N, C-alpha and C positions, 0 to 999 in steps of 0.2 A: 909208800912215799911220793915217790915218783909217778904213778896210778894218779895220786889225788890232785899232781900238778896239771899234769897233761888232762883231765875233768875239767878244774878251775879253769884250763885257756881257752878248751873248748866251749862252755859256759860263757867266757865273755865276749870269743868271737862272733857266737850266736847272737847275745844281744847288740851287739855293735850292726850285725847284718839287718836286724830289726830296726834298728833306729837308723837304718841309710835310706833314703828312698830306692825302690825296686828301679831296675833296668828299663823296666817295659810300663812303667805307671808314664799316664797322660794326663797333662791338664786339662782342665775342666772348661768349655765354651766360655760359661761365665767369666775363669780367669782368665781367658785369653782375649776374648772379646770385649768392647766398648758396647757398652748400653744400648745407644742408638742403632748399632747393629743388630743386636740382639733383638731388639721390635720390629724388623723388617719382617716384610711376608714369608721371606724365604721360607722352605720346609724345616720344621729343625732338625727333623730324622737326619736330613741330607745334609743338614749343613755341621752338626756332629759328628755324623761318617767322614766328610772331607775332613775336615780338623783333623780326625784322627788316624789317616791316610796321608799327611800334609805335614802336618807340625811333628819333631822331632821329640824325643823323651825330654820329660823335665833335666834331668842328670845331663844332656849333650848339647842344650841350650848354650852355646858361648855368650852372645849376647841377647837381653832382652829390651823390646825400645821402652823407654822411659815414660812418653805418655801414647796410652792403647789408641785416641782417636788417631793417633798418625800409621795406623795398620791399616793397609788397605784390602780388601776384597780380595783382589789380585792374589795378595801375597799368602791367601790362606787359601782359597780354593784351588781343586788340581786341574792342569789345561783343560779337561773335558769337558767342568763344568764352571767355567769362566765364561762372563757376559761375551759373545761373537761379537763382530761387528754388524752394523746394521743390515738389513737384508736389501736385495738388491729390487729395483723397482720390480722387473721379471717375478720375483718371487712374492712380492705385496701382490701385484696385479691377479696370480694365479691364485691365491689366497681371499680374492674377492670375483674369481669367476663362477657364478652360482652352480653351473652344469659341475664344475668339480669339486665346489662345498656337496653339491648333492649329492653325486658318488662316495666322497668319502663318509659323508654319515652315512649312507646305504650301505656301506662295508661293516660298520659299526654292528650292525644287528645281526643276530644270530641265525640262522634257518630253522625252521620246524620240521620237526617228524610228523608222520603222518598220526601218531597217538596226540601230539601237540595241536593239531588241524581239529583233529575231534572233540580233542578239550574245548578249545576255543567254539566252534558251532555249536556245542550244547550251552556255551554259555549265552550266547548269540541267543540260542533259542528261548534259553530262560529270561532273560531280559525280557523279550519279547512275549510271551505268557504273562511276565509279571506287570507289563505295562496293558495287555488286550483286557485280562481279568480285572483290573483296576478297572479300567474305563467302561465295561461291560456291567458295571453296577452304577451306573450312571445313566438316567434316562435319555440326556441330550445324545448320548454316545448310540445308545439303541435308534434313536430317533433319526440321526443323522444316516446311519447304515442302511437302514429301510427306505429311507428318502433316494437312495443310491438306484429304484426300481426305474423309477421315472426318467433318468437319464438313458435308460437303457434305450427307449423308445426315439428320442430328438438324437442324442449323440452317440451311435455304438463305437466310436473310435475311442472316446475320450473314456467309455464306460468301460473295454476292454484296459485301456494302461491305468484306470485306477485299482483295476484288480491284480494289477502287474501281471497283466498277458500282453503280448507283444501284439501292435496291432497292424502286422504284414501278411494279414489272410486275404483269403480272395472274400466274394460275397457270401457264396454259399458258406465258408466253414464260418468267418465272422456271425453270420445269423444262427448258426449251430450252438458255438460259443457262450451269444449273449442268451442263448437258448438255455442254456446249461446252467447259467450262473445264477440267472433267475429263478430256474428251479430251485437251486439253492438257497438263495433269501428268501423264498417262499418257507420253507424248513424253517429259516431263521426267524422269519414274522411267527409264526404256530409258538415259536417256544420263547419268542417277545412278549406274547401273548399270557402265556401261562405264566410268567414271570412275573408279571406286571397283575394278576390276578390274585397271588400270594401275598399276603400282610409281611412286612419286615420283623416278624418278630420272632422270637431265640426258638419256638418252639416247630418254626418253618427253616429254619437258618439252614439245615442240612442239604435240605430237598432246594432251596434255592440258589446254594452252592454248586449242586450237582447240575442243576438248570444253564447255570453262568459258563459250567465246563463245556458243558454238551455246545453251546453258543460258539464258544473259545474254539472249537475243534472245525465250526463250520467254517469260522473267519479263518482257522488256518489252511483248511480246503480250498477256500477261496483267493491264499496269497496275499491276503489285506492285511499289510504289514500296519506298526503305530506309524511309520512315516506319513502313511496315506493318511492319518486321520490326524494331522497337524493341525489343521482346524478347530475339529474337535476340541483339542487341548486346551489351546489358546482359549478357547470361548469360555473354558471350564476355568483357568485359571484368571479369565476377566471377572468373572461371576462371583469366584472368591474373593475377590478385591472389592468389590462391590458390597457384597455380606459385609467385610468384615468395616469397609467405611461406615455402612448403615447402622451397625454395631456399635459403633464409635458418637456417631450422632446420637442414636437412641439412648446414649448413659449420660452421654451429655445434656441433653432434656430430662431425664428423669434427674440427676443431680441436681441443675438450674431449679427446676420444679419443687426441691427439698430447699432447697436455700431462701427461695422466694416464696411460701406459703401464704404469708397475707399480704405482699404486695401484688400481685400478677395473679388476677383469674386463674384457675385450676381449669375451665376448658380451653384456652390455649393452648396448654401443656400435653391437653386429651388428644387435641386435634393434630397436632407433629406427632405426637408420639402412630399416631393412627395412620398416617400417611407414609411414615417410615416401615409401619409395618408392614401394611399392604406392598409395598416395594420390595420388603424382604420377602413376602409370601410368592411375589412373581418368581423372583430369582431361585425359590427353592424350589417351586414348580418344574421350573426349565430344567433344571440339574436333576432335580428328584432328588435330593439330598439336603440336609442343615449345616451349615460352615464348617462345622466342627469334621463330620464325615467327609466331607468333600476336600477336606486339608488333608486329610488320613490318606485320600486317592489319588492326590494328585506328588504326594510322597510318596505314593508306590509307584506312580509314572515315571518322576525324574531317578527314582534309584533302579528301576528296570533300564531305562533309557542308559545309565552311566553304564551297568554292568554290559549292555549291548552295545555300546559306542567303544567300551575298553577293548571287548574280546575284538568284534571289529578292527580296529585301530592295529593292531598287533599282529592282526591274520595278513591287512595289507603291506603293514612295514617289512612283511619278512618276506613279500614277495615282491616287492620291487624289483629286484637284481631280474625278476623272469620278464618283467616289461621291458627293461631294458635289452636282454638279448632279442626279446621279439622286435620291437624297434628299430634294431639295428639292421633287419633284414629287409625295410621298407625306406632307406634312407634316400636321397638322390630321385625321391617322386615328385617332388614339389615340394615336402615342408620339411625344415630343420630338425634334427636329431631330436633338441628341446622340444618342441612342439609335439611331434612322435611321442616322446613320452608322459607329456602331457594326457592326450588323449588314450594311450594305453592304460594311464592310470583310472580315467575315468570307468574305464572297459573294468577294469580290476575291481574298484569297490562297486560295481553292479554286480560281477562275479563274487563278490561277498555276501551280498543283499538275497543271489540268488542259488547258495549253495547250501545242498543239502546233503549232510554226512550220512543219511541212512542206507544210501545208492551203493555204498561201498566205495569207489574212487577217490582217486588223491584229489587235493583241493587244486595244484597245479594244471593237472590232466582237465577239468573243467574252466579252472579260469584263463587257457589259452584261447580257447574259441571267442570267450569275452574282448579278450583283449585285441585278437587280430583282426574282430568285427568293430571296434571300436577305430582301431586306425585304418583301416581300409576305406569305412566310412566317410572319416574326418579327410582323407586324402583325395577321393572323390568331390566331397562337397568344398575344401579349402585350394587345394591343389592348382586349379584351372583358374583363369580368369573367367573363362565362361564353363558353369557348371555344367557335369554329364551326370545324367541318370546311375546309378549302381548298379544296373544291369547290363547300363551299356558299358561302362567299366572294365565290368569281367570279360566282354566279347573283344573290346579291345584288346585285353591283356594275353587276349587266348589265341588272336590274330597275329600278336608279335611274337608270341609264341611262336606258332607256327611258320611265322617269317625267319625265325632263325633255326627254325629246323631246317627248313629249305636253304638257306645259303649255306648251311654248313652240307648237306645232301648232295647240292646242285654245282655248289662253289662260285655262285653268280645272284644277282637280284634280283628273288622269283617277280612276276610279273605278277597283275591283278589276277589274272585269268585260272594261273597257278596255285594261287592264294584260296581261291573261290573255290576249286575242284578241290585243296584239301582238306577245309573248312565246311564243303557241301553246302556251300550256300551262294543266291545266284549274285552275277560278277557285280549287277546296279548296288546290292546292300553292301558290298565288300569294299565298294567305292566310295559309297558314302559314310564308310564308318573310318576308311582309312582318311578322307579330309575333314571327320571330326576330330579323331585322334591328331591332329596336328598342335604342335606346341604352338602358344602365341609369344611375339617379342615385343619386348617395350621399346616403343622409338627412344627412349630414355639412356638404353644399354649402350654402355663405352664399348670402345671400340680401340683396342691395341693397349699396351702395358700402361703406356702413361696415361689413360683415361681422360685423354685430353678433348677429342673425338668422339660423337657420340652418331650412333645408326640413324638417325635425325637427319645428319649431315651428309647422309649417302641417297637419301632416298628421293626420289624424283615426283615434285609436287605438280600432277597433271592437272588439276584442276584450276591452278592460278599459273599467268604465264610467267619465266624468266626476267630479272632486266634488263637482260639483253633483247629480249623479243619486242617489251614496252619500248623499248629506243625505236629498235627497224619500224616500228608500227607508226610512231608517228613522225618519224621522217618519211614513211611511204604515205599516210595523209597530210601530209604539208604539201608533198612534189605533186601526189593526185589533183592537191585543190588548186595549184598553183597553174598546171596544165590546162586544167578544167578552165581557171580565169580566162583563157586564150581563147575560150567558145564564146560563141553567141547566147544572148538568154535562153532560146528555144534548144540548138543543140545542147547547152549542158544539162538543161530539164531530161531530155532526151537519154543521155548518156547517164545518167545520176541514175533516173529509173530503170533503166535497159540492166545495169549492172550492180543495181543493190548498192550503190555508194550513200552511204548517210544514214539510211534504215534498214539494209543489210537485207532488202526483200525486193526480190528482181521482178520487173513486170514484163508482158508478152505487149505485142507491138498493137492490139488492140485495143487492152486497156491505155495504153499511153495515146494513143488515139481521141479515146474516148474524152481523155483527161485536156488534151489538147486542142481538142474537137475539130479534128483533121483524120485524113483515112488512114491506114494501114500501112499504103503504101508509102506515102509520105512521110510516115514517122521511118519506115526501113532507107529511104534516101536523105534521111536528116541525118540518120544516124553514120551514114555510110560515108559521107560527108564532113560529118565530126570527126570520126576516126583517123580520117585522111588527113586532116589538117593535123594532129596530135602526131601521126605518125612523122609526120613532117615537122614538128615543130623541133625548137631546142631542147628542147626538156626531155628528148626521145630519151637517149644515152642514160640519163640519171633515174626512172622509171624502168629501162632493160636493167638495171644493177638489182632492183629487186624483185626480178623473176622467179628466182630462186624460193622466197616467201611464199609459205604455204597460204592455201587461199583463205584460211580459217584466221589467219592473223591478220588479213590485209582490212 
């Protein structure tokens, strides 16, 4: 009996515990927050976790707000998640600094392994292959490639740049390279003639495809990238657009002819159709394809271009850190860090286009030289007000290095003779190079920390007199005029011509005698008499005060 009572007591206790809410039970966000707050842009998962961490269990809440609209977000979220005070102006300014934003975004991009680089290079190669093989199916592309042979005779430098070759060759090397490319183009011409002789039938499809592959390998050997054929691609797009327009016009004319069978003579519709068909034939002959086939080829070109550009962008973005690390070594050479990074990025893009993964080396090893070349060329071209040739910049840098080594070795500033002996160059040439390497200063350069005065305020202007000199000259001229007015007309004429007063040109005794029609002895006597009068004049002391004035100012 006692056991049965105990069992019933245990059962009733368990029922009571099941009926009561558990101590660890929490209220849901829908029960706790108003509808307006639940519709905000806060992350739901974050908001739910914050509520679970901050709100007490339901059975421990002493008081609940009667109106949930009065519940503030600060009362719910933990301190770490509560809205912070507005950022200071310095923080806002740093967020808008383009260089800092660039570095921050660059840091989010992960680095690539060597295998990743190879995979991206293969994608680029595949994209280029799709584009070139599609273009080789058009008559216009083959015609444009063969037309390049004519440029080799008139513009060899441009010819080399088209085929992605550098133009820094000597004359003999350039002629040799042009000759090699022309020979390869001759092979391309022979293959194109064979392709032209084959009719585009199903039976010859395999042979035509094999010829196109051989022609593609020749273009690959010449480094003729699809970017160099952008004008051809643009013209094919234009032809497709014109063919589509003509097709629409033809359909409109045919439809109009059916509607107006008895009202309009059929000859007028036929003439219009003939003109449109003749125009379509011209465009089809230029491209070598009909509109549907041309559309398919252009779609292949776009698809290959997307594949190539996507891989190129990934390879470029993953190596932006390399550009920054190299650019930092060239600061304080005339260009800002942002300009150096920009020029280095241009070199990086060039390296991506030229990268050949078949050689087995890492992309960063290859790209370093292109980045350095791009940065050094930019410094040589833009850092100085007066541009210095690249080979001279290298010589100047060499002299500067020798100069520093001699200072460390001897403990004093080396002479031009010592530098010339160290570099084994003539003294005259070293002197000229050192003169050319001097930095130019702007007359608007500020002086001092306050920046209220400029360099131009302290540079003497040797070509224009100062205000004080102008006043002295004016006073001297006035006193001389007053002194000469005390003489007779002939004496004044002799003194003026003898000392160049007025016109600044001094005359001999003979020249003055010819003008006055007297002998030179008589002129000398008149001059002596006039000078004696001036020496005894009351204006003598006033004229004497100007005796320290330079003659070029009198």
